[in-house]
Structures are given as structure tokens and as C-alpha cells.
PAGUBA-857419 format. One record per residue: residue number from 1; residue in three letters; y negated, z, x of N, C-alpha, C, O in turn. Coordinates in steps of 0.1 Angstrom, whole numbers, always signed. Layout:
(NUM,"ala",(Y,Z,X),(Y,Z,X),(Y,Z,X),(Y,Z,X))
...
***
This chain:
(1,"met",(-323,-7,+153),(-317,+3,+145),(-315,-3,+128),(-307,+2,+121))
(2,"asp",(-322,-11,+125),(-319,-18,+109),(-304,-20,+110),(-295,-17,+102))
(3,"lys",(-301,-25,+122),(-285,-31,+117),(-273,-19,+119),(-263,-19,+113))
(4,"ala",(-277,-11,+128),(-270,-1,+126),(-270,+11,+115),(-262,+20,+113))
(5,"glu",(-284,+8,+108),(-285,+11,+93),(-276,+8,+84),(-271,+15,+76))
(6,"glu",(-274,-7,+87),(-263,-14,+79),(-252,-8,+80),(-247,-2,+70))
(7,"ile",(-247,-9,+90),(-232,-3,+93),(-230,+9,+90),(-219,+12,+88))
(8,"val",(-241,+18,+91),(-237,+33,+83),(-239,+27,+68),(-234,+35,+60))
(9,"asn",(-242,+22,+66),(-244,+19,+47),(-232,+18,+45),(-227,+25,+37))
(10,"glu",(-225,+5,+53),(-211,-2,+48),(-202,+11,+48),(-190,+9,+44))
(11,"ala",(-205,+23,+52),(-196,+31,+52),(-192,+37,+39),(-181,+40,+36))
(12,"ser",(-208,+38,+31),(-208,+41,+20),(-203,+33,+9),(-204,+37,-2))
(13,"gly",(-198,+19,+13),(-192,+11,+2),(-202,+1,+0),(-199,-7,-9))
(14,"gln",(-214,-2,+6),(-222,-14,+6),(-218,-25,+17),(-219,-24,+30))
(15,"arg",(-212,-34,+10),(-208,-45,+21),(-222,-53,+27),(-231,-56,+19))
(16,"val",(-224,-56,+38),(-230,-64,+45),(-225,-76,+48),(-233,-84,+53))
(17,"gly",(-216,-80,+47),(-214,-94,+52),(-200,-90,+67),(-197,-80,+72))
(18,"asp",(-196,-103,+68),(-185,-102,+80),(-190,-103,+92),(-197,-112,+93))
(19,"leu",(-188,-94,+103),(-193,-97,+115),(-182,-104,+126),(-170,-101,+126))
(20,"ser",(-187,-112,+132),(-176,-118,+142),(-182,-112,+157),(-194,-112,+160))
(21,"pro",(-170,-109,+165),(-173,-102,+178),(-182,-111,+185),(-189,-106,+194))
(22,"lys",(-183,-122,+183),(-193,-130,+191),(-210,-130,+189),(-217,-137,+196))
(23,"ser",(-215,-120,+178),(-222,-121,+173),(-232,-110,+180),(-229,-99,+185))
(24,"asn",(-240,-115,+181),(-251,-100,+189),(-250,-90,+180),(-244,-80,+182))
(25,"thr",(-257,-92,+168),(-255,-81,+162),(-244,-72,+158),(-247,-61,+154))
(26,"ala",(-233,-75,+160),(-223,-69,+161),(-219,-62,+172),(-213,-51,+170))
(27,"arg",(-224,-70,+189),(-226,-63,+200),(-235,-51,+202),(-231,-41,+208))
(28,"gly",(-248,-52,+197),(-259,-48,+197),(-253,-32,+190),(-255,-21,+196))
(29,"cys",(-247,-33,+178),(-243,-22,+167),(-235,-16,+176),(-237,-4,+179))
(30,"ala",(-223,-25,+182),(-212,-13,+186),(-217,-7,+199),(-209,-1,+205))
(31,"tyr",(-228,-9,+204),(-234,-2,+213),(-241,+7,+211),(-240,+18,+217))
(32,"leu",(-249,+5,+201),(-256,+17,+191),(-244,+27,+186),(-243,+39,+190))
(33,"leu",(-240,+25,+183),(-227,+34,+177),(-217,+41,+188),(-211,+51,+186))
(34,"gly",(-217,+36,+195),(-208,+37,+207),(-191,+37,+205),(-182,+46,+205))
(35,"val",(-191,+22,+202),(-176,+20,+197),(-175,+2,+202),(-184,-6,+202))
(36,"ser",(-161,-1,+204),(-160,-13,+211),(-165,-24,+201),(-164,-22,+189))
(37,"val",(-169,-35,+205),(-171,-46,+194),(-156,-53,+186),(-156,-59,+175))
(38,"pro",(-149,-52,+192),(-136,-53,+179),(-132,-46,+172),(-126,-50,+161))
(39,"glu",(-134,-31,+176),(-132,-21,+167),(-138,-23,+155),(-133,-23,+144))
(40,"leu",(-154,-26,+159),(-163,-27,+152),(-161,-35,+140),(-163,-32,+128))
(41,"cys",(-156,-49,+145),(-157,-60,+137),(-143,-55,+124),(-144,-58,+112))
(42,"glu",(-133,-49,+129),(-121,-49,+123),(-122,-40,+114),(-114,-40,+104))
(43,"arg",(-134,-29,+116),(-134,-17,+104),(-146,-24,+96),(-146,-21,+84))
(44,"met",(-156,-33,+101),(-169,-38,+92),(-159,-51,+81),(-164,-53,+70))
(45,"asn",(-146,-57,+84),(-143,-71,+81),(-129,-61,+72),(-121,-66,+64))
(46,"gly",(-129,-51,+74),(-115,-47,+68),(-116,-42,+52),(-127,-43,+47))
(47,"lys",(-105,-38,+46),(-106,-34,+30),(-111,-22,+30),(-107,-14,+39))
(48,"thr",(-120,-18,+23),(-128,-5,+16),(-114,+4,+17),(-102,+1,+18))
(49,"pro",(-119,+17,+16),(-109,+30,+11),(-105,+26,-4),(-93,+24,-7))
(50,"lys",(-115,+25,-13),(-109,+20,-25),(-102,+10,-28),(-94,+11,-38))
(51,"gln",(-103,+0,-20),(-92,-10,-18),(-78,-6,-16),(-69,-8,-24))
(52,"tyr",(-77,+2,-3),(-68,+8,-2),(-56,+16,-11),(-44,+16,-11))
(53,"his",(-67,+24,-18),(-62,+35,-28),(-53,+26,-38),(-41,+27,-40))
(54,"ala",(-64,+16,-45),(-56,+5,-53),(-44,+1,-50),(-35,+3,-58))
(55,"glu",(-43,-5,-36),(-29,-6,-37),(-17,+0,-38),(-6,-3,-41))
(56,"ile",(-25,+13,-34),(-11,+24,-30),(-8,+28,-44),(+4,+29,-47))
(57,"ala",(-17,+33,-55),(-16,+32,-66),(-4,+22,-74),(+5,+24,-82))
(58,"glu",(-10,+10,-67),(-3,-3,-76),(+14,-3,-71),(+23,-7,-79))
(59,"leu",(+15,+3,-58),(+29,+0,-52),(+37,+16,-59),(+49,+15,-63))
(60,"lys",(+33,+25,-59),(+35,+35,-66),(+41,+35,-76),(+53,+38,-76))
(61,"ser",(+34,+31,-87),(+39,+22,-100),(+52,+14,-98),(+62,+19,-102))
(62,"lys",(+51,+3,-91),(+61,-8,-89),(+74,+4,-85),(+84,+4,-92))
(63,"met",(+72,+11,-76),(+83,+17,-70),(+87,+29,-83),(+99,+34,-82))
(64,"lys",(+83,+33,-91),(+88,+41,-102),(+92,+30,-115),(+98,+33,-126))
(65,"gln",(+88,+23,-111),(+97,+12,-124),(+109,+8,-119),(+118,+10,-127))
(66,"leu",(+113,+2,-105),(+123,+0,-97),(+132,+11,-98),(+144,+9,-100))
(67,"glu",(+127,+23,-97),(+135,+38,-101),(+139,+37,-114),(+151,+36,-118))
(68,"glu",(+133,+37,-119),(+136,+35,-136),(+147,+28,-139),(+157,+32,-145))
(69,"ile",(+143,+16,-133),(+155,+2,-136),(+166,+6,-129),(+177,+3,-135))
(70,"gly",(+167,+11,-118),(+181,+15,-110),(+189,+27,-117),(+201,+28,-116))
(71,"asp",(+179,+35,-123),(+187,+47,-130),(+192,+41,-144),(+201,+48,-147))
(72,"arg",(+190,+31,-154),(+197,+31,-163),(+210,+18,-158),(+220,+17,-165))
(73,"met",(+208,+11,-146),(+216,+2,-141),(+226,+11,-135),(+237,+6,-136))
(74,"ala",(+226,+23,-129),(+237,+32,-124),(+248,+38,-135),(+259,+43,-132))
(75,"thr",(+242,+37,-149),(+249,+43,-157),(+262,+33,-164),(+270,+38,-172))
(76,"asp",(+264,+20,-158),(+274,+11,-160),(+284,+22,-153),(+292,+30,-158))
(77,"ser",(+283,+20,-145),(+300,+28,-139),(+298,+40,-130),(+287,+46,-128))
(78,"pro",(+310,+41,-127),(+305,+56,-115),(+304,+53,-103),(+300,+62,-96))
(79,"glu",(+307,+40,-96),(+305,+38,-88),(+294,+34,-81),(+290,+37,-70))
(80,"asn",(+289,+26,-92),(+270,+23,-94),(+263,+36,-91),(+254,+37,-82))
(81,"arg",(+267,+46,-99),(+260,+57,-99),(+259,+61,-85),(+248,+61,-78))
(82,"met",(+272,+66,-80),(+272,+70,-64),(+264,+61,-56),(+258,+67,-47))
(83,"ala",(+262,+49,-57),(+256,+40,-50),(+240,+42,-51),(+234,+43,-40))
(84,"trp",(+235,+44,-63),(+226,+47,-65),(+217,+61,-60),(+206,+62,-55))
(85,"ala",(+228,+71,-63),(+225,+87,-55),(+221,+84,-39),(+212,+89,-33))
(86,"arg",(+229,+77,-36),(+231,+77,-21),(+214,+71,-18),(+206,+77,-11))
(87,"ala",(+212,+58,-24),(+200,+51,-24),(+188,+56,-23),(+179,+53,-15))
(88,"lys",(+187,+68,-35),(+175,+75,-41),(+177,+85,-28),(+166,+84,-22))
(89,"thr",(+183,+91,-22),(+185,+102,-10),(+178,+95,-1),(+167,+100,+4))
(90,"phe",(+183,+83,+2),(+180,+80,+17),(+168,+76,+18),(+164,+80,+29))
(91,"gly",(+157,+70,+11),(+146,+67,+9),(+135,+79,+8),(+123,+77,+6))
***
């Protein structure tokens, strides 16, 4: 039960370490929680939601920068403007 509590604490952002599918701890916790061992290990060893949100925010910022640069480059010629308008509406 202590290991199951550690797993639950992991969900709230407290890392307890990496789990291996071969470890008895992972197998016991998976049994107690009613999930498969590989799924438990994947979830426990993966990134936290906070890390995913940070990556998404960074990617959104980069996309905005590229869009602004594209807007400036498209003003050079009418052909570039039309191509940029098509590219922006495509994605």
C-alpha cells in the first residue's frame, strides 16, 4: 500500500523515481491500481503535465514568431503575399 500511495503522490507532481516493468514494485502497484504494468511505467516515467504545458507554450511562441516573420517577408511582392495567404489558411 505504501508504494500505491507513492504512485498516487506522483500524480500530484511528486516524483518517486523511474519504474521498470521488470520490478516487483511496478507489478504490485499496477495490480493494486488495476492498470497494466507497461502502462503504469509509461505514465510514471513520462513527463508531467507541467512540462507538457511549458513545451506547448514554447511552441506557440515560436509559431507566432514565424508567422510575424512570414507576414513581413510577404510584403515584398504580390506573389509572396498570395503564397503566404494560402499557407496561413492551410494550417
